C-alpha positions in Angstrom: -20.2 13.9 -0.2 -16.8 12.9 -1.5 -15.3 16.3 -1.3 -16.4 16.7 2.3 -15.0 13.3 3.1 -11.7 14.2 1.4 -11.3 17.3 3.6 -11.7 15.1 6.6 -9.2 12.6 5.3 -6.7 15.5 4.8 -7.0 17.0 8.3 -8.2 14.5 10.8 -5.5 13.6 13.4 -2.7 15.1 11.4 -1.6 17.2 14.4 -1.5 14.0 16.5 0.5 12.2 13.9 2.8 15.2 13.7 3.5 14.9 17.5 4.2 11.2 17.1 6.6 11.8 14.2 8.5 14.4 16.1 8.9 12.0 19.0 10.0 9.2 16.6 12.6 11.4 14.9 14.6 11.5 18.1 15.4 7.8 17.3 15.0 7.7 13.5 16.5 9.9 10.8 13.1 10.7 9.2 9.6 9.9 10.2 6.7 11.7 8.6 2.9 11.1 8.5 1.6 11.0 4.9 -1.2 12.9 3.4 -2.8 11.0 0.5 -3.9 13.0 -2.5 -7.1 12.1 -4.5 -6.0 9.8 -7.2 -8.6 11.0 -9.8 -6.6 14.2 -10.1 -3.3 12.5 -10.7 -3.1 13.3 -14.4 -3.8 17.0 -13.8 -0.4 18.7 -13.5 -2.0 22.1 -12.8 -3.9 20.5 -9.8 -0.7 18.9 -8.5 1.1 22.2 -8.5 -1.6 23.6 -6.2 -1.2 20.9 -3.5 1.4 23.2 -1.8 -1.0 25.7 -0.2 -3.2 22.9 1.1 -0.1 21.1 2.5 1.1 24.2 4.3 -2.2 24.2 6.3 -1.1 20.9 7.9 2.5 22.0 8.8 4.3 21.9 5.5 7.7 21.2 7.1 6.4 18.1 9.0 4.0 16.2 6.7 4.8 14.3 3.6 2.5 14.3 0.6 1.7 10.8 -0.7 2.1 11.5 -4.4 1.8 9.2 -7.4 4.3 9.0 -10.3 4.7 9.8 -13.1 2.5 12.1 -15.1 3.1 14.9 -12.6 6.9 14.7 -12.4 7.0 18.4 -13.2 4.7 19.1 -10.3 6.9 17.0 -8.0 9.8 19.3 -8.7 7.5 22.4 -8.1 6.4 21.0 -4.7 9.9 20.2 -3.7 11.2 23.6 -4.6 8.7 24.9 -2.0 10.3 22.7 0.6 7.4 20.2 0.7 8.3 16.6 1.6 6.9 14.1 -0.9 6.6 10.3 -1.1 6.4 9.7 -4.9 4.7 6.3 -5.0 3.4 3.6 -7.3 6.5 3.3 -9.5 7.4 0.2 -11.4 9.4 1.6 -14.3 13.1 2.5 -14.4 12.4 5.4 -16.7 9.8 6.7 -14.2 12.3 6.3 -11.3 15.0 8.4 -13.2 12.5 11.1 -13.9 11.4 11.3 -10.3 15.0 11.4 -9.0 15.8 14.2 -11.5 12.7 16.1 -10.3 14.0 15.8 -6.7 17.4 17.3 -7.7 15.7 20.1 -9.6 13.5 20.9 -6.7 16.4 21.0 -4.3 18.4 23.2 -6.6 15.6 25.7 -6.8 15.0 25.5 -3.0 18.7 26.2 -2.5 18.6 29.1 -4.9 16.1 30.8 -2.6 18.6 30.6 0.2 16.6 27.9 2.1 18.0 25.1 4.2 18.2 21.9 2.2 18.3 19.6 5.2 14.6 20.5 5.8 13.5 18.6 2.7 12.9 14.8 2.8 11.6 12.5 0.1 11.3 8.9 -0.9 10.7 7.3 -4.3 8.4 4.3 -3.8 9.2 1.4 -6.1 6.9 -1.6 -6.2 8.3 -5.1 -6.6 6.2 -8.3 -6.2 3.4 -7.0 -8.5 5.9 -7.1 -11.3 6.5 -10.8 -10.8 2.8 -11.5 -10.5 2.1 -10.0 -13.9 5.2 -11.2 -15.7 5.0 -14.7 -14.3 1.6 -15.0 -16.0 3.1 -13.8 -19.4 5.9 -16.3 -19.0 3.5 -19.1 -18.4 1.7 -18.3 -21.6 5.0 -18.6 -23.4 5.9 -21.8 -21.7 9.0 -20.2 -20.1 9.7 -20.8 -16.5 13.4 -19.8 -16.0 12.6 -16.2 -15.3 9.6 -16.7 -13.0 10.0 -14.9 -9.7 13.1 -13.1 -10.8 12.2 -10.0 -12.8 10.7 -8.0 -9.9 14.0 -8.2 -8.0 16.1 -7.6 -11.1 14.1 -4.5 -11.9 14.5 -3.3 -8.3 18.2 -3.9 -8.4 18.5 -1.9 -11.6 16.6 1.0 -9.9 19.1 0.9 -7.0 22.0 0.9 -9.4 20.6 4.0 -11.0 20.1 5.5 -7.5 23.8 4.9 -6.7 24.8 6.6 -10.0 22.6 9.6 -9.5 23.4 10.2 -5.9 27.1 10.0 -6.4 27.2 12.4 -9.3 28.9 15.9 -9.1 25.4 17.4 -9.4 24.3 15.6 -6.2 27.5 16.2 -4.3 27.1 20.0 -4.7 23.6 19.7 -3.1 24.9 17.3 -0.4 27.6 19.8 0.6 24.7 22.2 1.3 23.0 19.8 3.6 20.7 17.9 1.2 19.6 14.4 2.1 19.4 11.7 -0.6 16.0 10.7 -1.8 15.8 7.1 -0.5 14.2 4.3 -2.5 11.2 2.8 -0.6 10.4 -0.7 -1.8 6.7 -1.5 -1.6 4.7 -4.6 -2.5 7.3 -6.8 -0.9 5.2 -9.5 0.7 5.5 -12.8 -1.2 2.3 -13.4 -3.3 3.3 -16.8 -4.7 3.4 -19.5 -2.0 6.0 -21.4 -4.1 8.5 -18.6 -3.5 10.5 -18.1 -0.2 8.7 -15.9 2.2 11.7 -13.6 2.5 12.3 -13.4 -1.2 11.6 -9.6 -1.4 13.4 -8.9 1.9 16.7 -10.7 1.6 17.3 -9.4 -1.9 16.3 -5.8 -1.3 18.6 -4.7 1.4 20.8 -1.7 0.7 22.0 1.6 2.2 19.5 4.4 2.2 16.5 2.2 1.4 13.2 1.5 3.1 11.2 -1.8 2.8 7.6 -1.7 3.9 6.8 -5.1 5.5 3.6 -6.5 6.9 3.8 -8.2 10.3 4.0 -11.7 8.8 7.0 -10.7 6.7 8.8 -9.1 9.7 8.3 -12.3 11.7 9.8 -14.3 8.8 12.8 -11.9 8.6 13.5 -12.2 12.3 13.2 -16.0 12.1 15.3 -16.8 9.1 16.1 -13.7 7.0 19.5 -13.1 5.6 21.0 -9.8 6.6 23.3 -8.7 3.7 23.4 -6.0 1.0 21.4 -8.0 -1.5 20.7 -5.0 -3.8 24.3 -4.8 -5.0 24.8 -8.6 -5.4 24.7 -10.3 -8.8 24.0 -7.2 -10.8 25.3 -8.8 -14.1 22.8 -11.6 -13.6 20.0 -9.1 -13.0 20.9 -7.3 -16.3 21.0 -10.7 -18.1 17.5 -11.6 -16.9 16.0 -8.3 -18.1 17.7 -8.7 -21.5 16.4 -12.3 -21.7 12.9 -11.1 -20.9 13.2 -8.7 -23.9 14.4 -11.5 -26.1 11.2 -13.3 -25.4 9.2 -10.4 -26.8 8.1 -9.1 -23.4 8.5 -5.3 -23.1 9.2 -4.5 -19.4 8.5 -0.8 -20.0 5.0 -1.5 -21.4 4.2 -4.1 -18.7 5.3 -1.8 -15.9 3.2 1.1 -17.4 0.2 -1.3 -17.3 0.8 -2.0 -13.6 1.0 1.8 -12.9 -2.2 2.5 -14.8 -4.0 -0.3 -13.0 -2.6 0.8 -9.7 -3.8 4.4 -10.0 -7.3 3.1 -10.9 -7.3 1.0 -7.8 -6.0 3.8 -5.6 -8.7 6.1 -6.9 -11.5 3.6 -6.1 -10.2 2.9 -2.6 -9.7 6.6 -1.8 -13.2 7.4 -3.0 -14.7 4.6 -0.8 -12.8 5.9 2.2 -13.8 9.5 1.6 -17.5 8.5 1.2 -17.4 6.3 4.3 -15.9 9.1 6.5 -18.4 11.6 5.1 -21.3 9.3 5.9 -20.1 8.7 9.4 -19.7 12.4 10.0 -23.3 13.0 8.9 -24.4 10.3 11.3 -22.6 12.0 14.2 -24.1 15.4 13.3 -27.6 13.9 13.5 -27.1 12.6 17.0 -28.5 15.1 19.6 -26.0 16.7 21.9 
């Protein structure tokens, strides 16, 4: 049941989405429909390396794979070296981000070595934000510490962007850029405000920067249009962000361990949701097949 549903999820309406994306790209630099991969296979690097042939069936050069970090960073590089566009998602950790950015560069280098056009390849690294505060705020409450509440998610995101700026200004990157490569943009996800005590544009005003994407629900967009602050928040107060992360460590809270917990939890939730969706589509398909023509 689930496998049949997955095949439907992977193919239904992708050609329509492709046409919409092509139209949108006349106005936007990049616009790709995403093909979700079954989350229960995320730890299987061998399986990830075989996504490519499946992806080519739905127009490899037009459709982005939605791919989860980080166990398969090696496979990310392998897919990119085949010219397959990837959204590497569900990242919370700075170490994970660096590994994914490196995989992007390695993939481009191998794609270029084949004589292929680098401008054909697009990718985003999706870094989640508000969930970090949701978890860490609870840990801070246990310690009776309130000064850092609602601050670590943004500090963590700023540190990721600082690493982005370093990686994508390096000589290694400049060599690829001269061949037409596009930077792997950071996509900030989980940016709606979960805590009603925080400003509703907290994860918008502070996460603006060049070559980034912020995925906002309608309510957040309305808040931005009404009273958002348009400024490059990601490069502001970096020393303060570093101080906050160091202060968190001084309290005995290991950010790397906590973000790994968020990723493990997130993968489990993705797997359950994907399975439910696949089963629902398969059941609906069977119902239609039983209806007389």
